[in-house]
C-alpha positions as CSV (number, residue, x, y, z in Angstrom):
1,M,0.0,0.0,0.0
2,S,1.6,3.2,-1.1
3,N,-1.3,5.3,-2.4
4,I,-2.4,8.1,0.0
5,D,-6.0,7.4,-1.0
6,D,-5.7,3.9,0.4
7,Y,-4.3,5.3,3.7
8,S,-7.3,7.7,3.9
9,K,-9.7,4.9,3.2
10,L,-8.1,2.8,6.0
11,I,-8.4,5.6,8.4
12,E,-12.0,6.2,7.6
13,E,-12.7,2.5,8.2
14,F,-11.0,2.7,11.5
15,K,-13.1,5.7,12.5
16,Q,-16.2,3.7,12.1
17,I,-15.3,1.2,14.8
18,P,-16.6,1.9,18.3
19,K,-13.7,2.5,20.7
20,F,-13.4,0.5,23.9
21,E,-12.2,2.6,26.9
22,Y,-10.6,1.1,30.0
23,H,-11.2,3.0,33.2
24,T,-9.0,2.2,36.3
25,T,-11.3,1.5,39.3
26,Y,-10.6,2.0,43.0
27,L,-10.3,-1.7,43.4
28,D,-7.8,-1.9,40.6
29,I,-5.6,0.7,42.5
30,C,-5.8,-1.3,45.7
31,R,-5.5,-4.7,44.1
32,Y,-3.4,-7.4,45.8
33,P,-1.7,-10.0,43.6
34,G,-2.9,-13.5,43.0
35,N,-5.1,-15.3,45.5
36,R,-5.1,-12.4,47.9
37,F,-7.2,-10.5,45.4
38,E,-9.6,-13.5,45.2
39,E,-10.0,-13.3,49.0
40,I,-10.8,-9.6,48.8
41,C,-13.4,-10.2,46.1
42,S,-15.0,-13.0,48.2
43,R,-15.2,-10.6,51.2
44,I,-16.9,-8.0,49.0
45,L,-19.4,-10.5,47.7
46,A,-20.0,-11.8,51.2
47,F,-20.8,-8.3,52.4
48,F,-23.4,-7.8,49.6
49,F,-24.9,-11.3,49.9
50,Q,-25.9,-10.5,53.5
51,P,-29.3,-8.8,53.0
52,N,-29.2,-7.1,56.4
53,N,-25.9,-5.2,55.9
54,E,-25.8,-1.4,55.7
55,H,-25.6,-1.4,51.9
56,G,-29.4,-1.3,51.9
57,L,-29.6,-3.4,48.8
58,K,-31.4,-6.1,50.7
59,D,-31.5,-9.4,48.8
60,L,-30.4,-8.0,45.4
61,F,-27.3,-10.2,45.2
62,L,-29.0,-13.3,46.3
63,K,-32.0,-12.8,44.0
64,S,-29.6,-12.1,41.0
65,L,-27.6,-15.3,41.8
66,F,-30.8,-17.4,41.9
67,D,-31.9,-15.8,38.7
68,T,-28.6,-16.7,37.1
69,I,-28.9,-20.4,38.0
70,N,-32.6,-20.4,37.0
71,K,-33.8,-21.4,40.4
72,E,-36.7,-20.0,42.4
73,N,-35.4,-17.7,45.1
74,P,-36.1,-19.4,48.5
75,L,-36.1,-16.0,50.1
76,Y,-39.6,-15.5,48.7
77,V,-40.8,-18.8,50.1
78,R,-40.6,-17.5,53.6
79,D,-38.7,-14.9,55.7
80,T,-35.3,-16.2,56.6
81,Q,-32.3,-15.5,58.8
82,I,-29.1,-15.5,56.7
83,T,-25.5,-15.9,57.6
84,V,-22.6,-15.4,55.2
85,D,-19.2,-16.9,56.0
86,T,-15.9,-16.7,54.1
87,E,-12.9,-19.1,54.1
88,V,-15.0,-21.9,55.6
89,Q,-12.7,-24.6,56.8
90,S,-13.4,-28.3,55.9
91,E,-12.4,-31.3,57.9
92,D,-9.2,-31.7,55.9
93,N,-8.3,-28.1,56.4
94,K,-9.3,-26.9,53.0
95,R,-11.2,-23.6,52.7
96,L,-14.4,-22.9,50.8
97,D,-14.6,-19.2,49.7
98,I,-18.2,-18.4,50.6
99,L,-20.9,-20.2,52.5
100,I,-24.4,-18.7,52.6
101,T,-26.9,-20.3,55.0
102,G,-30.6,-19.5,55.3
103,T,-33.3,-21.3,57.2
104,N,-34.4,-23.1,54.1
105,F,-31.4,-23.0,51.7
106,I,-27.6,-23.2,51.6
107,I,-25.2,-21.9,48.9
108,G,-21.5,-22.9,48.7
109,I,-19.4,-20.7,46.3
110,E,-15.9,-21.4,45.0
111,N,-14.8,-18.0,43.7
112,K,-12.4,-18.1,40.7
113,I,-10.7,-14.9,39.5
114,Y,-7.3,-15.9,38.2
115,A,-6.5,-19.6,38.8
116,P,-7.7,-22.8,37.1
117,L,-10.1,-25.0,39.0
118,Y,-7.6,-27.1,41.0
119,N,-9.7,-26.9,44.2
120,P,-10.9,-30.0,46.1
121,L,-14.5,-29.8,45.2
122,D,-15.2,-33.1,46.8
123,S,-14.1,-31.7,50.2
124,Y,-16.2,-28.6,49.7
125,K,-19.2,-30.8,48.8
126,E,-18.8,-32.6,52.1
127,T,-18.6,-29.3,54.0
128,I,-21.7,-27.9,52.3
129,N,-23.7,-31.1,52.8
130,K,-22.7,-31.4,56.4
131,K,-23.9,-27.9,57.1
132,A,-27.1,-28.5,55.3
133,N,-27.8,-31.6,57.4
134,Q,-27.1,-29.6,60.6
135,C,-29.7,-27.0,59.5
136,E,-32.1,-29.7,58.2
137,I,-32.2,-28.2,54.7
138,N,-33.7,-30.3,51.9
139,K,-31.4,-31.6,49.2
140,D,-33.2,-29.6,46.5
141,K,-32.3,-26.4,48.4
142,I,-28.5,-27.1,48.4
143,F,-26.7,-25.1,45.8
144,K,-23.0,-25.6,45.0
145,I,-21.5,-23.0,42.6
146,V,-18.2,-22.2,40.9
147,L,-18.3,-18.5,40.2
148,S,-15.8,-17.7,37.5
149,V,-14.5,-14.8,35.6
150,K,-13.0,-16.9,32.8
151,K,-14.9,-19.4,30.7
152,I,-14.4,-23.0,32.0
153,T,-13.7,-25.3,29.0
154,D,-11.3,-27.8,30.4
155,Q,-13.0,-31.2,30.3
156,S,-11.4,-32.5,33.5
157,E,-12.6,-29.4,35.4
158,L,-16.1,-29.7,34.0
159,T,-16.1,-33.4,35.0
160,K,-15.0,-32.6,38.5
161,M,-17.7,-30.0,38.9
162,Y,-20.4,-32.4,37.6
163,D,-19.2,-35.3,39.8
164,N,-19.4,-33.1,42.9
165,G,-22.7,-31.4,42.0
166,F,-21.3,-28.0,41.3
167,V,-22.7,-25.7,38.6
168,K,-20.7,-23.0,36.8
169,V,-21.8,-19.4,37.0
170,Y,-20.0,-16.7,35.1
171,Y,-19.6,-13.2,36.6
172,S,-20.8,-11.8,33.3
173,E,-24.1,-13.6,33.6
174,F,-24.4,-12.7,37.3
175,F,-23.7,-9.1,36.7
176,E,-26.2,-8.9,33.9
177,N,-28.9,-10.0,36.3
178,L,-27.6,-7.6,39.0
179,K,-27.9,-4.7,36.6
180,K,-31.4,-5.8,35.5
181,N,-32.6,-6.1,39.1
182,V,-30.9,-3.2,40.8
183,G,-33.6,-0.6,39.8
184,N,-36.0,-2.2,42.2
185,Y,-33.6,-1.6,45.1
186,F,-32.3,1.9,44.5
187,S,-34.9,3.7,46.7
188,Q,-33.6,2.1,49.9
189,A,-30.0,1.6,49.0
190,N,-27.1,3.5,50.6
191,P,-25.5,5.5,47.7
192,K,-22.0,4.9,49.2
193,Y,-22.3,1.2,48.8
194,V,-24.0,1.4,45.4
195,T,-20.8,3.2,44.2
196,I,-18.7,0.4,45.7
197,M,-20.8,-2.2,44.0
198,Y,-20.5,-0.6,40.6
199,D,-16.7,-0.2,41.1
200,F,-16.5,-3.9,41.9
201,I,-18.5,-4.8,38.8
202,E,-16.3,-2.7,36.6
203,T,-13.1,-4.2,38.1
204,I,-14.2,-7.7,37.4
205,E,-15.5,-6.8,33.9
206,N,-12.1,-5.3,33.1
207,M,-10.6,-8.7,33.9
208,D,-13.1,-10.7,31.9
209,G,-10.8,-11.0,28.9
210,R,-13.4,-9.3,26.7
211,I,-12.0,-8.1,23.4
212,D,-13.6,-6.0,20.7
213,D,-14.1,-8.5,17.9
214,E,-14.6,-5.8,15.3
215,M,-11.5,-4.0,16.3
216,V,-9.4,-7.2,16.4
217,S,-10.7,-8.3,13.0
218,F,-9.8,-4.9,11.5
219,F,-6.2,-5.1,12.7
220,I,-5.8,-8.7,11.7
221,E,-7.2,-8.0,8.2
222,N,-5.2,-4.9,7.7
223,K,-2.0,-5.8,9.6
224,D,0.4,-5.3,6.8
225,N,-1.2,-2.0,5.7
226,V,-1.4,-0.7,9.2
227,E,2.3,-1.5,9.9
228,E,3.3,0.1,6.6
229,M,1.3,3.2,7.4
230,I,2.8,3.4,10.9
231,D,6.3,3.1,9.4
232,Q,5.5,5.9,6.9
233,Y,4.1,8.0,9.7
234,N,7.2,7.7,11.8
235,K,9.4,8.6,8.8
236,V,7.3,11.7,8.0
237,K,7.3,12.6,11.7
238,Q,11.1,12.4,11.8
239,Q,11.4,14.5,8.6
240,I,9.1,17.1,10.1
241,Q,11.1,17.2,13.3
242,S,14.3,17.7,11.2
243,I,12.7,20.6,9.3
244,R,11.7,22.3,12.6
245,I,15.1,21.7,14.2
246,N,16.9,23.3,11.2
247,K,14.5,26.3,11.2
248,I,15.0,26.8,14.9
249,S,18.7,26.7,14.4
250,E,18.5,29.5,11.8
251,I,16.4,31.6,14.1
252,L,18.6,31.0,17.1
253,N,21.7,32.2,15.2
254,I,19.9,35.5,14.3
255,I,18.3,36.1,17.6
256,K,21.5,35.6,19.6
257,E,23.1,38.3,17.4
258,R,20.2,40.8,17.4
259,I,18.4,40.3,20.7
260,D,20.3,38.4,23.4
261,E,23.2,35.9,23.3
262,N,21.5,33.9,26.2
263,W,18.9,32.4,23.9
264,T,19.4,28.6,23.4
265,H,17.4,25.6,22.4
266,W,16.2,22.4,24.1
267,D,16.5,19.2,22.1
268,G,16.9,21.2,18.9
269,W,13.2,22.1,18.4
270,L,12.4,24.4,21.3
271,L,13.7,27.9,21.5
272,V,14.3,29.0,25.1
273,I,15.6,31.9,27.2
274,D,15.4,32.0,31.0
275,K,18.0,34.6,32.0
276,F,15.7,37.5,32.8
277,N,16.2,37.4,36.5
278,A,19.8,36.1,36.8
279,N,21.5,37.4,39.9
280,T,18.2,38.4,41.5
281,E,16.1,36.9,44.2
282,L,13.1,36.5,41.8
283,P,12.2,33.0,40.7
284,R,13.2,31.6,37.3
285,I,11.0,32.7,34.4
286,G,11.5,32.5,30.6
287,I,10.2,32.4,27.1
288,E,9.8,29.1,25.2
289,S,8.7,28.9,21.5
290,C,8.4,26.3,18.8
291,Y,6.8,25.5,15.4
292,S,3.6,23.6,15.0
293,S,1.9,22.2,11.9
294,Y,-0.9,24.2,10.3
295,N,-2.6,24.0,6.8
296,Q,-0.5,21.0,5.8
297,N,2.7,22.9,6.6
298,P,5.0,21.6,9.4
299,L,6.1,25.2,10.0
300,G,2.6,26.6,9.7
301,K,2.4,28.1,13.1
302,F,4.9,29.6,15.6
303,I,3.9,29.4,19.2
304,I,5.3,31.7,21.9
305,Y,4.7,31.2,25.6
306,I,6.0,32.5,28.9
307,T,7.0,29.8,31.3
308,T,8.0,29.2,34.9
309,W,9.4,25.8,35.8
310,S,7.3,25.5,38.9
311,V,3.8,26.6,39.7
312,K,5.0,28.4,42.8
313,D,7.5,30.4,40.8
314,Y,4.7,32.0,38.8
315,E,3.0,33.6,41.7
316,P,5.2,36.8,42.0
317,Y,4.6,37.5,38.3
318,E,1.0,36.7,38.0
319,E,-0.7,40.0,38.7
320,I,1.7,42.0,36.4
321,L,1.4,39.4,33.6
322,K,-2.4,39.6,33.9
323,I,-2.2,43.3,33.2
324,R,0.2,42.9,30.3
325,Y,-1.7,39.9,28.8
326,P,-5.4,40.4,30.0
327,D,-6.8,38.0,27.4
328,R,-4.4,35.1,28.3
329,I,-5.1,32.6,31.0
330,P,-2.1,30.7,32.4
331,K,-2.2,26.9,32.3
332,K,-0.9,25.6,35.6
333,N,0.6,22.1,35.6
334,P,-1.5,20.9,32.6
335,Y,0.9,18.0,31.8
336,G,1.8,17.0,35.4
337,D,5.2,18.7,35.1
338,N,4.6,21.4,37.7
339,K,5.2,24.1,35.1
340,V,3.1,27.1,34.2
341,Y,2.5,28.0,30.5
342,L,1.1,31.4,29.5
343,Y,0.5,31.1,25.8
344,V,1.0,34.7,24.6
345,E,0.8,34.3,20.8
346,E,0.4,32.0,17.9
347,I,1.7,33.3,14.6
348,E,0.6,31.9,11.3
349,I,3.6,31.6,9.0
350,D,3.5,32.4,5.2
351,N,6.3,31.2,2.9
352,D,8.5,30.3,5.9
353,N,9.2,34.0,6.4
354,E,10.9,34.4,9.9
355,T,10.7,38.2,9.9
356,K,7.4,38.3,11.9
357,V,8.7,35.5,14.2
358,L,11.7,37.5,15.1
359,E,9.7,40.7,15.5
360,R,7.2,39.0,17.9
361,L,9.9,37.2,19.8
362,K,11.6,40.6,20.3
363,Y,8.3,42.1,21.5
364,H,7.6,39.5,24.1
365,Y,11.3,39.5,25.2
366,D,11.0,43.2,25.9
367,E,7.7,42.7,27.6
368,L,9.1,40.1,30.0
369,K,12.2,42.2,30.7
370,S,9.9,45.0,31.6
371,V,7.8,42.8,33.9
372,V,10.9,41.6,35.7
373,A,12.2,45.2,36.0
374,E,8.8,46.4,37.4
375,L,8.7,43.7,40.0
376,L,12.3,44.4,41.1
377,N,11.4,48.1,41.5
378,K,8.6,47.2,43.8
379,K,10.9,45.4,46.2
C-alpha cells in the first residue's frame, strides 16, 4: 500500500469502529496480587450477599444469583435469617470461599478470579452437605456453585464439577442480572455502597478478557497495511522534526546576534531563554517557543509562551502578567510537570518567512524584561 487514498480509506474504516475505553477502578488501584485478590473479592461478595448489611440493597445479590442459576429464590418462600461466611474450613483443612446459609437453603461458592479450578470440590461438597444436614435443609435447596471470571472449558474441570454437584456461574451472567434487578432496590440503597458495588462490577468486567471483535478483526485483516502506514508516519514525523530543528537553528543564530546571546534551544526544536532574572532573588521565568503544523505545513504556526518551571514560581509575576496579557489565561501544571504556561501568541507563517517571528519574539522578550524590572522596582 503506497497510495495516500488507500491510507485515507483505511483511516475512515478505523473511525467507524466503536472504541473501547478502559477505566481504572478504585479496586484496581488497591489490588493485591494472586489469591489475595480473590480473597478480597470474596469478602466484597459476602458483604453484599448479606441482605441485612448497611448497603441497603437487601437481597439484590441473592436474587440475582438465583436468577442466574434459574432457580426459584427461596427468600420469597418465607422470611429467613441468613449468615454469610468466608474461608470456611473443611475437615481436611481446605477452605471454601463463601458459604451462605438460610433457614431453608444453603449456597456454597468457590470464587475463581485468576487460577484454574484445581480446588478440592469433593471436600467442599462434604462441608456444604454437612452444614445442610445440621440445618435440616432439603437436598433440593442445596446449591453448589463455581463463580468464575473466565470461561471453564477444560473437560477435567467440567467433569470434577459435575461429579461433585457444582454448577458453573460466570460473573458476566451474574452481573447482567444484577444490573437488571438493581432498579428495584435503589430507593432504599445506601449511595455509598452502590458506588462500591459498581466499582467492583467494573473491576471484574475489566478482567473478563473481553475483546472488541470488530477492532481485532480490523487489525488482523489490515495488519500489513497498518504497519506500513505506521512506518511511513514515523518517517514523516522524523522528517518534520528535522525541518523544525533546522529552522529553529537558523532563528537561534539570528536572535543571539540581534536580541540576546543567552537564547538557546532544548533538544533542537524548542527555542528558550530563561536569564531574565539572573543574579536576583526572583524565581526563574522565561520564554519558550516552537513550530507547529498548520494548513499541511509543518512550519505553519509559531507558538510563543512565557514559562515558569514550577507553579509556585509563577505567583510573583501573575498580577503583572495579567495586566500585560489580559486575554491570556495561564495553564498551571497541565501536563503534570509542575510548570506554568502562559501562551501569549500563535503566529501563522506564510512562505517560511521568519521576519514576523523575530519581531514578535523581540516584542515578548522586551515585555518580559519590563515585567521583571517592574517587579524588582517594587521590592
